[in-house]
N, C-alpha and C positions, 0 to 999 in steps of 0.2 A: 529188470521188469520193463515191459514194453507197454506204453500207454499213449492214448491220443492226446493227453494233456501235456506231454513232455517235449514235444517237438514243434510246437507252434502251428499256426494256421497257414492256409494257402492252398492253391491248386496248381498242379503242373499241367503240362501239355496233355497229359492223359485225362485231365478233367477233374480228378480227385487225387487226394493223397491218403494212402492207407497205411496204418501200422499193422504189426503182426497180430494184434488181437482180433482183427477182422477175419483171420484165416480159420479160427476155431469157433466163430460165432455163427448163429443161424443166418442163412442167406437173406431172409426177410428182414432181420434186424439191420444188416448191412444196407439194404434198400432204404429202410426208414431213416437210418442215420444220415443218409445223403439226399433224401427227398425234400426239397424246399417246401412242398405243399403239406408236409407232415409236421411243420413247426408248431402248429397249435393243437395237434392231436393229443388225446388223453395218454398220460404216462403214469406209471406207478411212482409212489414216493421213493426217495433214496433208501436203500437197504442199509440200516445202521450196522448190521453184521459185516456187510461188504466194506463199508467205510472203515470199520475197525480193523478188518484184515489188511486193508491197504495201509493204514497207519502202522500196524505191526510189521508189515513187510518193509516199510520205509525205515523203521527203527532197526530192523534186522540188517538191512543193507548198510546202515551207518555203522553198526557194530563191526560188521565184516570189513568194511572199508578202513576203519581205524586199526583193526588188527593187521590187515595187510600192509597198511602204511608203516606201522611200527616194525614189521618183519622184513620188509623189502627195502627200506631206507631210501637211498638216492635214486633207485629205479622207479620210485613211485612219483607220478606226476598227476595230481588231480586237476580237472579243468578249472574249478573254483571261479566261475564267472556266474554272477547272478543276472537275472533279467531275461531279455528275449532269447529264444532259442538260436536265432541267427548269430548272436554274439558268442554263445557257447559253442556253436559249430565252428565259428572262426577260430576260437581259441583251441579247439580240438585239432583243427588243421595245422595250427602253429606247432603244437606238440608233436604231431605226426612228422612234420617237416624237420623237426629237431631230432627225430629218431628216439623219442622217449620210450624206454622199455615197457612201461606199464602206464596206461592212461585211464584214470578213474572218472566215472560219470561222463563218458564221452557222448557228444551229440554229433551224429553223422550229417554230412551235407544232404539236403533234400535231393532225392533222385526224381527230378521233375519229368524226365523222359518216361520213366516207368510208372511214376505216381506212388513213390514209397517215402515213408518217413520213419525214423526210429532213433533210439538211443541205446547205448550199451553200458552196462555197469562197469565193464573193464575191457579195454583193448590190450592185447598181449602181442608184443613185437617178436617175431621169430628171428633166429640168427641170420638168415639170408635176406632179411628185410620183409616188410609186409606185416599186417596185423590179422589176428583171429579174435573173435568175440568171446566174452565170458559173461554169463548171467549170474546174479545172486537172487535166489528165490526162497520163500519161507514155506517150503514143503519138503517132504522127504524125497530124495532122488535115488536112493538105493534100497535094496532089501538084502537080507542075509543070503549068501550064496557065493558065487565067484564069477570072474570074467570081466567085470567092469574095468575100464582103463582109467586109472586114477593117478593123481599126484597129491602131495601135501598141499593144503590151502596156502601155506606160506611159500610154496614153490610152484606158482601157477603157469607152468610152461609145458605145452603139449608134447614137445620132443622128449620130455623126461617121463612121460606116462608109462606105467607098467600094468600088466594084468593083475587085478586085485583078487587074492584068494578068498577074501571075506565078504565081498560085496558083489551083487549083480545089479544091473541097471533096472530101475523101476521105470516103466514106460511113461512118458510124458510128451504126447504129441505137441502140446502147447510150447514146451521148451525147445523142442527140435525145430518147429516152424519159426519160432522167434530167432533162433540161431541162423536158420537159413535166410531169413529176411536180412539180418545184419550182414551175412556173407555176401548176398547180392549187392547190398549197398556199399560194402567195402570194395567190391569189384568195380562198381560204377564210379567210385571216387578215385580208383587207381591205388588203393591202399591194401589190397589183398596180396598175400604172398604168392610168388610165382613158382610153378613147378611142383606143387604138392596138392593133394586132395583137400576138399573142404573139411574143416574141423572146428568144433566149438566146445566150450566148457561151461559147466554149471556147478555152483556151490549151493548146497541145499540148507534145510533148516538145522541139521545137526552140525553143519560147518566143520566136518571132520576131514573131508577130502574135496578135491575138484574132480568131477567126473567128466571125461573127455569123450565126445561123440564124433564118430566118423559119419559125416553128413552125406556120404555117398553110399554107405552100406544099405543093403536092401531090407529095411525094417518094415516097409509098408506093403499093403496088398499088391499082389502081382510081382513082388520082388523089387519094387521101386525103391530107390534111395530117397533120403529126405529132400535133397535138392530138387529131384524130379517131382516128388509129391508137392513140394512148395510151389513150383512153377505152375502146375496145373491149378492148384487152389487159388493162387494169387490172380491168375488170369481170369478165373471164374468170378472171384469177389470183385475184381476191378470192373468187369463187365456189368455186374449187378449194380455197383455204385455209380458207374458212368450213366447207365440208363436212368437211374433214379435222379441224378443231378440234372440231366438234360430233359427230364419230363417225358421220356420215351416210355412205351409200355413196360411194365415191371417184368423183370426176369425171375423174380422170386415171389411166390404167393404164401400167405400165412398158413401154417398147419401146426397143430399143437404137438409139442415135443417136450422133453424133460427141461430143457433150457428155459421154457416159457415161465416157469415158476419164479425165476429170478430176473426176468427181463423187464426193463422199464417200459417197453412197448407193449406188454401183454394186454393191458386194458384196450388198446386200439385193435390189436389182432383178435382178441376174444370177441369184441363187438361185431367185427366183420365176419368171423366164423359163424357166430350165432345167427346173424342176419341171413346167411345163405344156407343154414342148416348143414354145415360142413360135417362130414363123417368123422373128422379128427376130434370133434367134441367128445365122442365116446371111444373112438379108436385112435389112440395117440401114436405119434412117431411113425415108424416104418409100417406098422399095421394099417394106419390110415392111408399111407401112400399106396400100399399094395391093393387095398380095397378100391381106391380110385382107378387104378389100372384095370381093375375088373369091371369098371362101370358102376361101382357102388360108391357114389360120391357124396351122398347125403345121409343124415340120420334116418330120414323117412324111408329111403331105399333099403337101408340095412334092416330096419324094423319089419319090412315086408318079407324078408327071407325066412326060410324054414330052419329054425334052430337045430332040428334033428336031422336035417338034410345035409348033403355034402357041401363043403366049401365051394364057392363059385369056381367052376373049372378054368375060368380065365386067369386066375391067379397063378403067377409063374412059380411060386414056391409056397410051401405051407405057411400059414400065418404065424408070426411070432406073437408073444404076449398072451392075453387071456384066451381061453377056449372060444371057438366060434359061437357056440350056443350062448355063452355069457355076453358076447358082444351084441348079439341079436336081442337078448333080454334087456341089456342096458339101453339099447336104442328104443325099444318098446316102452320101457319105463320112462325115459326122458320124454317121449312123445306124449305120454299120459300125465306128465307133470309130476312124476313120483321121484323122490330123492333116494328112497330105499325100498328094496324088495327082499323077501326072504327066500332062502334056498330050501328050507325044510320046515315041517310043521312046528317043531320045537327048536329052541336055541339053547343047547347045553352050555351052561356057564358054571365053572367050579366055584363053590361057595364054602364058607367056613364059619366056625363059631365066633372067631375074632378076626376082623378084617381091617386092613389099613390101605387107604388109597394114597399113592405117592406121586408127586410131580416135582421136577427140578427145573430151576431157571438158571440159564447160563448167559454169559455175555460173549458171543462169538467164541473164539478160541482162548479167551483170557481166563476163563474159569467158571465154576458153578457157585453162584452167590447165595442161592436160596433152595432149601429142601423143604417142601411142604408135605404134611401128612394129615389125613382125616381118619380118625379111629372110630369104629363102630363095633357093636357087640350083637350081631344077629342071633347068637345063641343065648343071649341074656348076660347082663353084667353081674359079676360076683364081687363080694367084698375083697378089697385089695386091688381090684383092676384099676388101671389108669382111667382118668376122666375121658369120656368120649368127646369128640369134636376135633377141630382143626388146630394144628400146631405148625409154627414156622421156625426153622433153624436157618438163620441168615447172618451174613456179614455185610456191613455197609461201608467197609473200607474199600476204596477203589481197587478193582482187580488189575493185575495179579497181586495177591496178598497172602501172607502166611495165615491170616485170620480165617481164610477159606478152610484151612485144615481144622481149625477149632470148630467151625459151624458144622462141617460134615461129621467130625468125630462125635459131636453131641447128638446129631441126627441118628447116626449109626447105633450109638449106645441106647438111645430111646427105642428105636425100631426093634433091635434084637432083644431088648429087655421085654417088650410087649410080646414078641414071638415066644421067647423062652418061658415066660409066665403062663401063656396060654397052653403050651405043650406040656409043661410040667404038671398042669392041673387036668390033663387028659382031654383037652379041647383041641380042635383043629384051628389052624391059623393060615391066613392067606394075605399076601400083599399084592396090590394091583397097580399097574401103570398103563399108559397108553403109548404104545410104540417104545419098547424097552431099549432100543439101541442107544438113545441119549443117556438114559439113567445108568445103564450098564457101563457105558464108556466113562462117565464121570465118576461112578463109584470105583471102578478099577483104577482110573487115573488118579483119583484122590489118594487111594491107598498107596500108590507108587510115589507120588510127589511129596506126600506128607508122612512117609513112613517114620514111625517112632514118636509121632505127636500124641498127646494124651487122647485116649479113646480111639485111636486110629486102628482099624482092622488090618490084617495082612491081606495081600492080594489073594492068597488061597482062601481066606475066610469069605471075601467078597465073591469069589468065583463059586464057592460052595452055595452061597445064598442065591446067586443067579441060576445055578443048575437045579436048585430045589424046585419041585413041582408046586410049592406054595408061592412062588414068584410068578405072577400071571400077567401076561401081556394082553390087554383087552383088544388091542388092534388086531392081533392074530385071531381072536374070537370073531370079531366083526368081519375080517377078511374071509373067514371060512364059511360063515352062515348068512352073509348078506351081499348083495350087489348094490353099489352106491353110485348114482349117476353124477354126483358133483364131487366125488372124491371121498376118501375114507378118513380124513383128518378128524380130530375130535370136535373141532368147531363145525364140521359138516354133519356129523352123525348124531351128536348129542341133542340137537333140536328135535330129532325124530323121537327122542325119549321124553320130550317136553321140557328140556332144560334150556335156560337162557342165561347168558353172562350178564352181570349187572352193568358192567362198563360197555357202552355201545362201541367203543374202539378197541375192545379186547382182541389181542392177536400177538403172535410172536415178534413180528417186526416192530410194532408199536411199543412192546415191552422193552425193546432195546433202547428206544428213545427215552422212555420213562426212566430206565436205569441210568442213563447218562446224567439226567437231571437229579436223580435220587442221590447219587454219590458225588455230584459236583465235578464231573469230568471237565477238562479244558479250563480249569481254573475257576469255575463258577462255584457259587455257594450251594451246598447240598440242599435239596428241597424235601422236607419231611412229607409233604403231601404226596409226592411221587413214590416215596417208600410205602406209604399207606395204600396207594393205588396198586403197586406191585403185589403187596400182600393180599389185597382183595382179589386181584386177578388170579394169583396162585391158588387161593382158597376156592375160587370158582372152578378152577381146572380140576382139582381133586373132587370137588362136589359133582362135577360133570361125569367123571368116571364112575362115581358111586351111583348117580342117577341112571347112567347107561346100563350098569350091571343089574340094578333093581328092575329096570324096564325089561331087559332081556330075560330075566328070570320070572316075569309075571305073565298073566294072560293078555295084558295089553299089547304085547308084541304080535299077537295074532291079528291085530288090526292092520298090520303091514301085509300087503298081498304077497302071495307066493309067485315065484317065477312062472309056474305053470298056469297061473291065472291071468297073466298079461295077454 
C-alpha cells in the first residue's frame, strides 16, 4: 500500500515529494495538499469508513507477511526497523547490498531529483540481480476467466509465472501506477534488474495467487504501457504540486466529480464553486468540463438555454450523463432555490395492504450490525397481525462477529413471516428501502457467510426476495419521477416530504463514529448512549422512507412544481 504517511517528510530539488496516491487523485486535491495558503481552509471530518478500511488493509498485510515468512524461511528478510523512514530506508539498503532474496516492508530511498517517495510491501530479487516490487492489497485483483500471469503466493517470483486458466486480471489503475512508481524509484536507486522489461506483482484480498503485471504492455488509451502512462501522469501531478508549493497560479481548478464525495477538501471546493456559480454544481465531471468548453461555464448560463433545443454546437462530443433537457431543468430549479421538481403530474408508487420499511446499518466492510424495520398496515390490521411499529435486529458484539448471523437470521425470519402471513390471508405485501444496493449486498453476503446458522436463508431464497416485485427501491422511484438539485440521497429528498431527523448530526459517516463508541472499539468501554443513538437514527431512516412514500402518494406532491413550469 502506498501512502503519504509511510515515507517521511521533506522536499527534493523538484520542490515536492509525491507518492503514488497522487496519480489517481483529483488534480485540485493535489494542489490543495501542497498549497501552504490552504492550511487553514475548511476540510471534512475524517471518514471513519476509510479509517476502518485502512486498518483492515494493515491487518491483511500483516497476515500475508506472516504466511510468506513461514513459507519462504531463510529467504525472508523483514526490514524490522521502527521510527523515522530514513532509518528504515537505510536498513532496506543494507538488505539490498546483502542480496536478500525477499525484503518485506521495504522503504526506498527518496528520489530527490524527481520528487518521489514510496514504500513496497515486498521487494523480490531476480536470479540475475536487481529487485521488482510487489504490493499486498485488500481488494480482489482477479475475476473468473483466464490469461492472468500468476504464481503461488508462497512462490513470489515473476520468472515462474504462468498463464492462469481460471483467472483474468481485474483492472486496477491504482495498483499499476503504484508499481510503476516503485519501478522508477528502484531504477533511480540502482536496484532495478538489468536487461528485462518492467514487471510488478500484487497479492489481493483472496490471497490465493500473486498476479504479475507486465508494466510495458499497452493497457492504457492509445496503446500506452503502464510506464508511459505513469510518466505522463507523474509529470502532470508534479507540475500541479510545484505550482501550489511555490505560490504560482494554480494549474488545477475545482470542478465537482465523483471523488468529491469522499475528499477532505470538498467543503473548500464547494464554497468556491458556489461563489462563482460554476456549472459543475449541477453538471458533474466530464459533463461540466464539456459545457465549459462550449462557453457554458455557469449555472445561470445553462439555465438560459432551451431545453428542447439542440445541444450547443460548440461541444466536441455528445454530452455524457443526464439528458440535456434535465441539465437545463436542474439549472433553472437551482436558480429558483428549489431542491426538487416533478417530471409528471402524478408520481406512481407501488403500495400494499401490509408494508415494511427496511434500513440496514453496516460498519465499512466489517459487516452489517443492525437491521431496522417499520411495519404498517395501510389495508387495515387484522387479528393475529404483528404489532405495527419499529423493530431493531442488532448485534453489539464488535464486527466481525458470528453474532451478526444471529441478528440477520432473526430479521429474515420476522420479515418473511410478515410477508407470508399477509399473502396467505389474500393481502398484498411490499417491503421498501432506499437504494437497494447496500441491503441486497448484505442480505446475499450474510446468507453466504453464515450458511447453516439458525434461521439463515439460502442465497437462492434471498435472491428470490430481491427479484420479487414486492421489494421496492424508493431511490429508483425518486430517480424516475423527480429531478433533485442537491442530490437524491434520502437525507436530501425526505425534507421535501416534510420529514426531519431528530438527531441534528444524523448521517452515515457520523454513524460510523457512534458505532465505534457503541461497541467499545480500540479497547474503550462500550457506550450504551451511542447504541440508543444508533437505534434512534435507524428508526428515523425507516420512518423517512415511509414519510416519503406517503407524500408521493398524496396530493401534497403537487405542491412541487413541474419541470415544464420552471
